[in-house]
C-alpha positions, 0 to 999 in steps of 0.5 A: 264522429259522422259515423255516430252522430247519423245512427243518433239523429236516425233514432231520435227522430224514430223516437219522435214519429212513435211518440207522435203516433200514440195515443198519449202523446209525451210532448217532452221526449218529441222535443228531446228527440227534435233538438237531437236532430236539430243539434246533429244537423247542425253539426253535420252541416258545419263542415259543408263549406259555404257556396259564397266561399269561394267568392269571398276568397276571389274578392281578398 
């Protein structure tokens, strides 16, 4: 899944930057690209353990 998310996120950001530099900007394309990027970041960061997870396990 990680191998699929990273290229999709890179493409979405490239499309957003390309659309931003055009003379006539399409806001909907930029918003969709940012939403795709944020969704990908959310999925990737959900696998990362929390810093406080070790402290919580010690308290139990």
